[in-house]
VOTOR-718115 format. One line per field, with one value per residue: residue in one letter; residue number from 1; x, y, z of N, C-alpha, C in turn. Coordinates in Angstrom, 2 decimals. Example, Ala and Ser with C-alpha at 12.3 -4.5 7.8 and 13.67 -1.06 7.14 Angstrom:
# VOTOR-718115
r	[A_S]
k	[1_2]
n_u	[13.19_12.85]
n_v	[-5.69_-2.25]
n_w	[7.80_7.08]
ca_u	[12.30_13.67]
ca_v	[-4.50_-1.06]
ca_w	[7.80_7.14]
c_u	[13.20_12.90]
c_v	[-3.30_0.03]
c_w	[7.80_7.87]
# end
This chain:
# VOTOR-718115
r	[M_P_T_M_P_A_D_N_N_G_P_P_P_E_Q_L_P_A_K_V_P_A_T_T_R_P_Y_A_G_I_N_E_L_D_P_L_S_L_Y_M_V_P_R_S_S_I_V_R_I_V_A_W_K_V_T_Q_S_F_V_F_W_T_I_T_Q_A_V_V_L_I_Y_C_L_S_L_M_L_R_Y_G_S_G_Q_K_A_L_D_H_V_L_L_P_L_M_C_C_L_F_L_E_T_V_L_K_V_L_A_R_G_F_I_V_H_K_N_A_Y_L_R_D_P_V]
k	[1_2_3_4_5_6_7_8_9_10_11_12_13_14_15_16_17_18_19_20_21_22_23_24_25_26_27_28_29_30_31_32_33_34_35_36_37_38_39_40_41_42_43_44_45_46_47_48_49_50_51_52_53_54_55_56_57_58_59_60_61_62_63_64_65_66_67_68_69_70_71_72_73_74_75_76_77_78_79_80_81_82_83_84_85_86_87_88_89_90_91_92_93_94_95_96_97_98_99_100_101_102_103_104_105_106_107_108_109_110_111_112_113_114_115_116_117_118_119_120_121_122]
n_u	[39.86_42.14_41.82_43.97_45.27_44.57_45.96_48.03_49.71_49.00_46.95_43.53_43.08_41.10_41.60_43.82_46.10_45.74_47.49_50.30_51.12_53.89_55.56_57.68_57.86_56.61_55.08_54.80_55.82_57.47_55.17_53.67_54.89_55.47_54.35_56.85_60.04_62.09_60.59_61.44_62.37_60.76_58.40_58.72_61.34_64.17_66.58_65.31_64.28_66.04_67.87_65.86_65.48_68.02_68.74_66.51_67.54_68.76_71.58_72.56_71.58_73.38_75.70_75.48_74.83_77.17_79.32_78.50_79.10_82.06_82.38_82.37_83.72_86.43_86.16_85.97_88.65_90.45_89.79_89.93_92.25_93.90_95.72_95.94_95.61_93.71_92.95_92.66_90.96_88.35_87.54_86.56_84.58_82.72_81.96_81.06_78.49_77.49_76.60_74.96_72.98_72.15_71.30_68.77_67.38_66.81_65.33_63.18_62.36_62.90_61.81_58.98_57.13_55.29_56.75_59.26_62.66_63.64_61.40_60.75_59.95_61.20]
n_v	[8.51_7.74_5.06_2.51_1.76_-0.73_-3.57_-4.20_-6.48_-9.09_-11.86_-11.85_-14.04_-16.04_-16.57_-17.47_-20.75_-24.09_-25.74_-27.27_-30.58_-32.17_-33.84_-35.37_-36.85_-39.39_-41.90_-43.67_-45.76_-49.34_-50.76_-49.62_-50.28_-51.93_-55.43_-57.20_-56.67_-55.87_-58.32_-60.33_-60.18_-60.58_-58.36_-58.89_-60.06_-59.77_-58.75_-57.28_-55.31_-54.34_-53.23_-51.03_-49.94_-48.62_-47.00_-45.28_-43.81_-40.68_-40.58_-42.04_-40.66_-38.04_-38.96_-40.10_-37.43_-36.46_-37.44_-37.30_-34.54_-34.75_-36.08_-34.89_-32.59_-33.34_-34.13_-31.69_-30.68_-32.67_-32.49_-29.64_-28.56_-30.28_-32.36_-35.57_-37.02_-37.50_-39.78_-41.83_-41.56_-41.25_-43.98_-45.50_-43.65_-43.77_-46.52_-46.78_-44.96_-46.83_-48.56_-47.22_-47.04_-49.98_-50.73_-48.91_-50.01_-52.83_-52.16_-50.49_-51.19_-51.07_-49.89_-50.20_-50.82_-48.52_-46.71_-46.90_-46.98_-45.33_-43.81_-42.02_-39.62_-37.56]
n_w	[51.88_49.63_47.40_46.10_42.89_40.31_40.06_37.32_36.38_35.25_33.84_35.64_38.50_37.71_35.54_34.75_33.82_34.92_37.44_36.56_36.97_39.26_38.62_36.05_34.38_31.93_33.01_35.74_36.95_36.61_36.10_34.36_32.03_29.25_28.98_27.79_27.44_24.23_23.15_24.86_27.78_30.65_32.46_35.17_35.38_36.87_35.78_34.22_36.16_37.69_35.75_35.41_37.72_38.12_35.90_36.68_38.67_40.26_40.28_38.49_36.18_36.38_36.31_33.98_32.57_32.91_31.39_28.96_28.66_28.98_26.70_24.78_25.12_25.02_22.19_21.02_21.98_20.70_17.58_17.34_17.92_16.30_17.48_18.72_21.35_23.00_22.54_23.79_25.60_24.58_23.97_26.18_27.29_25.21_25.73_28.33_27.35_25.34_27.36_28.85_26.91_26.39_29.46_29.34_27.15_27.82_30.21_29.19_26.37_23.07_20.58_19.58_22.10_24.01_25.68_24.98_24.44_22.23_22.09_24.05_25.63_27.75]
ca_u	[40.96_42.25_41.87_44.96_45.10_44.26_47.25_47.73_50.52_48.54_45.37_43.18_43.37_40.15_42.13_45.09_45.82_45.67_48.79_51.31_51.83_54.95_56.21_58.00_57.77_55.00_55.06_55.07_56.97_57.71_54.29_53.19_55.36_54.98_54.83_57.79_60.99_62.47_59.66_61.94_62.65_59.15_58.69_58.98_62.70_65.14_67.14_64.82_63.55_67.66_67.87_64.74_65.96_69.28_68.36_65.80_68.26_69.55_73.03_72.87_71.16_74.04_76.95_75.43_75.33_78.90_80.00_78.20_79.68_83.40_82.92_81.84_84.67_87.52_86.31_86.47_89.68_90.84_89.72_89.78_93.52_94.54_96.28_95.27_96.35_92.80_92.07_92.36_89.78_87.10_86.73_85.55_83.39_81.27_81.68_79.48_77.39_76.93_75.94_73.37_71.64_71.99_70.25_67.61_66.85_66.60_64.14_61.66_62.18_63.40_61.18_58.08_56.28_54.62_57.50_60.33_63.67_63.49_60.02_61.02_59.85_61.52]
ca_v	[8.04_7.42_3.66_1.89_1.69_-2.06_-3.93_-4.81_-7.11_-10.14_-11.73_-12.41_-15.57_-17.06_-16.81_-18.50_-22.01_-25.05_-26.09_-28.26_-31.58_-31.86_-34.99_-35.01_-38.60_-39.76_-42.80_-43.68_-46.99_-50.00_-51.58_-48.71_-50.58_-52.92_-56.73_-57.87_-55.88_-56.84_-59.47_-61.57_-59.93_-60.31_-57.44_-59.44_-60.33_-59.35_-58.17_-55.71_-54.61_-53.79_-52.20_-50.04_-48.87_-47.82_-46.05_-43.99_-43.07_-39.21_-40.65_-42.42_-39.38_-37.52_-39.58_-39.93_-36.43_-35.97_-38.66_-36.74_-33.41_-34.82_-36.61_-33.22_-31.65_-34.00_-34.54_-30.44_-30.56_-33.34_-32.02_-28.06_-28.56_-31.33_-33.19_-36.84_-37.05_-37.95_-41.06_-42.90_-41.04_-41.43_-45.50_-45.66_-42.99_-44.52_-47.46_-45.94_-44.26_-47.93_-49.43_-46.57_-47.62_-51.04_-50.90_-47.84_-50.66_-53.62_-51.50_-50.10_-52.02_-50.43_-48.83_-50.77_-50.52_-47.31_-45.57_-47.40_-46.14_-43.91_-42.99_-41.60_-37.69_-37.11]
ca_w	[51.91_48.05_46.64_45.55_41.64_40.48_39.62_36.32_36.25_34.55_34.19_36.78_39.08_37.41_34.06_35.16_33.77_36.10_37.81_36.03_38.02_39.75_38.07_34.59_33.83_31.59_33.71_37.48_37.02_36.00_36.09_33.07_30.61_28.06_29.57_27.31_26.77_23.37_22.80_25.61_28.77_31.28_33.25_36.32_35.33_37.76_35.19_33.96_37.47_37.97_34.77_35.59_38.89_38.19_34.76_37.09_39.98_39.99_39.91_37.06_35.08_36.63_35.42_31.97_31.77_32.92_30.40_27.62_28.84_28.94_25.34_23.71_25.29_24.41_20.90_20.82_22.17_19.85_16.41_17.65_18.22_15.51_18.43_18.69_22.46_23.60_21.83_25.27_26.64_23.90_23.92_27.53_27.36_24.36_26.20_28.87_26.39_24.82_28.46_29.27_25.94_26.80_30.46_29.15_26.10_28.76_30.78_28.83_25.10_22.00_19.77_19.54_23.13_23.96_26.53_24.71_24.37_21.66_22.06_25.53_25.52_28.63]
c_u	[41.01_42.55_43.09_44.21_44.89_45.62_47.35_49.29_50.07_47.27_44.64_43.17_42.29_40.25_43.49_45.40_46.11_46.99_49.16_51.70_53.27_55.81_56.46_57.87_56.52_54.58_55.63_55.92_56.91_56.54_53.43_53.69_55.00_55.55_56.66_58.79_62.01_61.97_60.71_62.23_61.40_59.71_58.59_60.30_63.39_66.40_66.57_64.39_64.76_67.83_67.27_65.22_67.41_68.83_67.02_66.41_68.84_71.02_73.13_72.56_72.66_75.29_76.86_75.22_76.74_79.58_80.10_78.88_81.58_83.80_82.98_83.05_85.90_87.14_86.46_87.79_90.93_91.07_89.72_91.23_94.59_95.31_95.24_95.95_95.25_92.23_92.15_91.04_88.40_86.71_86.03_84.68_82.51_81.35_80.54_78.53_76.54_76.23_74.73_72.41_71.25_70.95_68.68_66.68_66.17_65.49_62.83_61.44_63.04_62.90_59.62_56.76_55.88_56.05_58.52_61.30_63.95_62.17_59.59_60.93_60.94_63.75]
c_v	[7.29_5.72_3.35_1.57_-0.13_-2.74_-4.66_-5.82_-8.31_-10.26_-12.12_-13.86_-16.54_-17.64_-17.46_-19.64_-22.70_-25.30_-27.21_-29.63_-31.79_-32.75_-34.59_-36.07_-38.88_-40.98_-42.99_-44.59_-48.08_-50.87_-51.06_-49.34_-51.64_-54.39_-57.35_-56.54_-56.50_-57.99_-60.59_-61.66_-59.87_-58.99_-57.61_-60.10_-59.45_-58.45_-56.73_-54.80_-53.75_-52.33_-50.89_-49.14_-48.05_-47.12_-44.89_-43.31_-41.68_-39.50_-41.40_-41.43_-38.54_-38.32_-39.69_-38.49_-35.60_-36.72_-37.73_-35.49_-33.38_-35.53_-35.39_-32.46_-32.25_-34.40_-32.89_-30.17_-31.26_-32.80_-30.66_-27.68_-29.16_-32.28_-34.67_-37.29_-37.66_-39.02_-42.15_-42.81_-41.58_-43.04_-45.68_-44.72_-43.27_-45.70_-47.44_-45.62_-45.40_-48.53_-48.70_-46.83_-49.00_-51.27_-50.17_-49.17_-51.90_-53.27_-51.38_-51.01_-50.81_-49.48_-49.51_-50.27_-48.53_-46.19_-46.38_-46.41_-44.98_-43.44_-41.84_-40.09_-37.22_-37.50]
c_w	[50.61_48.42_46.24_44.18_41.36_39.75_38.25_35.32_35.26_34.48_35.69_37.34_38.33_35.82_33.73_34.53_34.83_36.24_37.12_36.98_37.94_39.04_36.25_33.61_33.39_32.19_34.84_37.46_36.23_35.53_34.86_31.92_30.03_28.67_29.41_27.04_25.30_22.88_23.59_27.02_29.15_31.77_34.92_36.59_36.08_37.25_34.75_35.13_37.74_37.16_35.26_36.77_39.04_36.88_35.51_38.42_39.16_39.82_38.95_35.65_35.26_35.79_33.94_31.46_32.05_31.98_28.89_27.61_28.42_27.44_24.10_23.90_24.76_23.07_20.34_21.17_21.04_18.32_16.25_17.27_17.22_16.10_18.66_20.37_23.37_23.31_22.82_25.94_25.76_23.78_25.26_27.64_26.00_24.87_27.10_28.54_25.90_26.24_28.97_28.26_26.43_27.84_29.88_27.81_27.09_29.55_30.34_26.90_24.48_21.27_19.84_20.54_23.51_24.85_26.41_24.16_23.17_21.22_23.35_25.24_26.58_28.21]
# end
C-alpha cells in the first residue's frame, strides 16, 4: 500500500510558537495599579473602585465605541454636505467622550503611573 506524502502546509509542531495567553489586558485588576491616582485618590477609594469597574465593563466599551462612531459620522455629514444641522448632536457626544476620559483617569491615573490612561496599550 502506498504511503501518503508529507503534509507541507507549515512548520513541524516543535517549531511553532508557544500559545498566546487568552487575556489581552496588561494587568489583571485594580490591585496592580498605582496606589494613588492623580496623587490624591487612593486605590481603596470607593470612587476609584467604581470608576475601575465601570471602565472595565463590556457595556462601557461598547457605548464608547458607538459614541465615537456616531461622532465621526456626524462630523462627516456636517462638514461633507456643508450643513450645520447636526450641531445639536456634537455637544452631547463630546460630553460623553469627556466623561469617559474622566472615569479612566480616575481609575488609572493620567500619565505618570505604569498603567495610566495615556500609557495604556489597549
